C-alpha positions as CSV (number, residue, x, y, z in Angstrom):
1,X,-17.3,-6.6,-7.5
2,X,-19.3,-6.9,-10.7
3,X,-19.2,-3.8,-12.8
4,X,-15.8,-2.6,-11.6
5,X,-13.0,-2.2,-14.1
6,X,-9.3,-1.4,-13.5
7,X,-7.1,0.2,-16.1
8,X,-3.4,0.8,-15.5
9,X,-0.5,2.9,-16.6
10,X,2.9,1.6,-15.4
11,X,5.2,4.3,-13.9
12,X,8.9,4.3,-14.9
13,X,10.8,1.5,-13.0
14,X,13.4,2.9,-10.6
15,X,17.0,2.1,-11.4
16,X,17.4,1.1,-7.8
17,X,14.8,0.6,-5.0
18,X,16.1,3.5,-2.9
19,X,14.5,6.8,-1.8
20,X,16.0,9.1,-4.4
21,X,14.6,7.0,-7.2
22,X,11.1,7.2,-5.8
23,X,11.4,10.9,-5.6
24,X,12.3,11.0,-9.3
25,X,9.2,8.8,-10.0
26,X,7.1,11.6,-8.4
27,X,8.1,13.9,-11.2
28,X,6.2,11.7,-13.7
29,X,2.8,11.9,-11.9
30,X,1.2,14.6,-14.0
31,X,2.3,13.0,-17.2
32,X,0.8,9.6,-16.4
33,X,-2.4,11.1,-15.0
34,X,-2.9,13.1,-18.3
35,X,-2.5,9.8,-20.2
36,X,-5.6,8.5,-18.5
37,X,-7.5,11.7,-19.0
38,X,-6.7,11.7,-22.7
39,X,-8.2,8.2,-23.3
40,X,-10.8,7.5,-20.6
41,X,-12.5,9.4,-17.8
42,X,-11.9,7.3,-14.7
43,X,-14.0,7.7,-11.6
44,X,-10.9,7.5,-9.6
45,X,-7.1,7.5,-10.2
46,X,-4.9,5.8,-7.6
47,X,-1.1,6.1,-7.4
48,X,-0.6,2.4,-6.6
49,X,2.8,2.5,-5.0
50,X,3.4,2.7,-1.3
51,X,6.9,4.1,-1.2
52,X,6.2,6.7,-4.0
53,X,3.2,8.0,-2.0
54,X,5.0,8.5,1.4
55,X,8.6,9.3,0.2
56,X,8.2,13.1,0.6
57,X,7.1,12.8,4.3
58,X,3.9,13.7,6.1
59,X,1.4,15.4,3.7
60,X,3.2,14.2,0.6
61,X,0.3,11.9,-0.3
62,X,-2.1,14.8,-0.2
63,X,0.2,16.8,-2.5
64,X,0.2,13.9,-4.9
65,X,-3.6,13.7,-4.9
66,X,-3.9,17.4,-5.7
67,X,-1.4,17.1,-8.5
68,X,-3.3,14.1,-10.1
69,X,-6.7,15.8,-9.8
70,X,-5.4,19.0,-11.4
71,X,-3.8,17.1,-14.2
72,X,-6.6,14.6,-15.0
73,X,-9.8,16.2,-13.8
74,X,-10.7,13.0,-11.9
75,X,-10.7,12.3,-8.1
76,X,-7.6,10.7,-6.8
77,X,-6.0,8.7,-4.0
78,X,-2.8,6.9,-3.2
79,X,-1.8,3.6,-1.6
80,X,-0.5,5.2,1.6
81,X,-3.7,7.3,1.9
82,X,-5.8,4.1,1.7
83,X,-3.6,2.5,4.3
84,X,-4.1,5.3,6.7
85,X,-7.9,5.2,6.0
86,X,-8.1,1.5,6.8
87,X,-6.0,1.8,9.9
88,X,-8.3,4.6,11.2
89,X,-11.4,2.6,10.4
90,X,-10.0,-0.5,12.2
91,X,-8.6,1.4,15.1
92,X,-5.1,0.3,14.4
93,X,-2.4,2.2,16.4
94,X,0.5,-0.3,16.7
95,X,1.8,-2.4,13.9
96,X,4.5,-5.0,13.0
97,X,5.9,-3.5,9.8
98,X,7.4,-5.8,7.2
99,X,8.3,-5.6,3.6
100,X,11.1,-6.0,0.9
101,X,12.6,-2.5,1.5
102,X,16.0,-1.3,2.5
103,X,16.4,0.5,5.9
104,X,16.4,4.0,4.4
105,X,12.9,3.5,3.0
106,X,11.6,2.0,6.2
107,X,13.0,5.0,8.2
108,X,10.9,7.4,6.1
109,X,7.9,5.2,6.3
110,X,8.0,4.8,10.1
111,X,8.2,8.6,10.5
112,X,5.3,9.1,8.1
113,X,3.2,6.6,10.0
114,X,4.2,8.0,13.4
115,X,3.0,11.5,12.2
116,X,-0.4,9.9,11.7
117,X,-0.5,8.2,15.1
118,X,0.6,4.7,14.1
119,X,3.7,3.3,15.8
120,X,5.8,0.5,14.3
121,X,6.7,-1.9,17.1
122,X,9.1,-3.8,14.9
123,X,10.4,-3.4,11.4
124,X,11.6,-6.4,9.3
125,X,12.8,-6.1,5.7
126,X,14.6,-8.0,3.0
127,X,16.9,-5.1,2.0
128,X,16.2,-5.5,-1.8
129,X,17.8,-2.8,-3.9
130,X,17.8,-4.4,-7.4
131,X,14.4,-4.0,-9.1
132,X,14.8,-7.4,-10.8
133,X,15.0,-9.1,-7.4
134,X,11.4,-7.8,-6.8
135,X,10.1,-10.3,-9.4
136,X,11.3,-13.2,-7.3
137,X,9.7,-11.6,-4.2
138,X,6.5,-11.2,-6.2
139,X,6.2,-14.7,-7.5
140,X,7.3,-16.4,-4.3
141,X,4.6,-16.0,-1.6
142,X,6.7,-18.0,0.9
143,X,9.2,-15.1,1.4
144,X,6.4,-12.6,2.4
145,X,4.8,-15.4,4.5
146,X,8.0,-15.8,6.5
147,X,8.3,-12.0,6.9
148,X,4.8,-11.7,8.3
149,X,5.2,-14.6,10.7
150,X,8.5,-13.1,11.9
151,X,6.9,-9.7,12.5
152,X,4.0,-11.3,14.4
153,X,6.5,-13.2,16.7
154,X,8.6,-10.1,17.4
155,X,5.7,-7.8,18.2
156,X,2.9,-9.9,19.7
157,X,1.2,-6.8,21.1
158,X,0.8,-5.2,17.6
159,X,-2.8,-4.6,16.4
160,X,-1.9,-6.1,13.0
161,X,0.9,-7.1,10.7
162,X,1.3,-4.6,7.9
163,X,3.0,-5.8,4.7
164,X,4.2,-2.7,2.9
165,X,4.6,-2.6,-0.9
166,X,2.2,-3.3,-3.7
167,X,4.6,-5.7,-5.3
168,X,3.8,-8.9,-3.5
169,X,1.6,-12.0,-3.8
170,X,0.3,-11.7,-0.3
171,X,-3.4,-11.6,-1.2
172,X,-3.3,-15.3,-2.2
173,X,-2.2,-16.4,1.3
174,X,-3.5,-13.7,3.6
175,X,-6.4,-15.9,5.0
176,X,-3.9,-18.6,6.0
177,X,-1.7,-16.0,7.7
178,X,-4.5,-14.4,9.6
179,X,-5.6,-17.9,10.9
180,X,-2.1,-18.8,12.0
181,X,-1.2,-15.4,13.5
182,X,-4.6,-14.7,15.1
183,X,-4.8,-11.0,14.1
184,X,-5.4,-9.0,10.9
185,X,-2.8,-9.1,8.2
186,X,-3.1,-5.9,6.2
187,X,-1.1,-5.3,3.0
188,X,-0.7,-2.4,0.7
189,X,-2.7,-4.4,-1.8
190,X,-5.7,-5.0,0.5
191,X,-5.6,-1.5,1.9
192,X,-5.6,0.0,-1.6
193,X,-8.6,-2.1,-2.6
194,X,-10.4,-1.0,0.6
195,X,-9.7,2.6,0.1
196,X,-10.7,2.6,-3.6
197,X,-14.0,0.8,-2.8
198,X,-14.7,3.2,0.1
199,X,-14.0,6.3,-2.0
200,X,-16.2,5.0,-4.8
201,X,-19.0,4.1,-2.4
202,X,-18.8,0.3,-3.2
203,X,-20.1,-1.6,-0.2
204,X,-19.7,-5.1,-1.5
205,X,-17.5,-7.3,0.8
206,X,-14.6,-9.1,-0.9
207,X,-13.8,-12.5,0.6
208,X,-10.7,-14.7,0.7
209,X,-8.3,-11.7,0.8
210,X,-8.2,-11.0,4.5
211,X,-10.4,-9.5,7.2
212,X,-10.0,-5.9,6.0
213,X,-11.8,-6.4,2.7
214,X,-14.8,-8.1,4.4
215,X,-15.5,-5.1,6.6
216,X,-18.2,-2.5,6.0
217,X,-16.7,0.7,4.4
218,X,-17.5,3.2,7.1
219,X,-18.6,6.6,5.8
């Protein structure tokens, strides 16, 4: 929406896309939050990484929020916090979970979601470990398209298909996917935008990026 500006600081890239590397990433949170605080005074800071915000298990995202707020003096949120908020507002309890991850990351994510009342009826991933391979995943929307379609076929009773990971080009094709699948397709990207908008009190709908972003932001 008009008048909204995003600034970003890139967290250190993990040597491999595995749980231990994301735990290491968490050690840099205060440092990066302080960088923002030293230059600008943001209305909100979001840790925009799905895995890094659930890797410590249930409650880890709340811990991250507290750490960012103490380090920066600004309100904070995380991607997985935004995902949970959107699931709650849309009444989503059963998902088809898909993404680029290895099984060890998905195992942690499914337990995290289960602790918040969201069950994963199927899990489909690409098993990507090499960070450089994520670039191909990012620039090729067809790979995430195929994952979403496969998840929808395997779990037709799911309330939505959830595409985990901020590193994808899903927003450009999500309208097509929703029309073909016949149910919401929620990604880490769309959920983060929803959660940020809601926390900042921005009611404007955003079109062409899926049903979730056209919804009213419930108080």
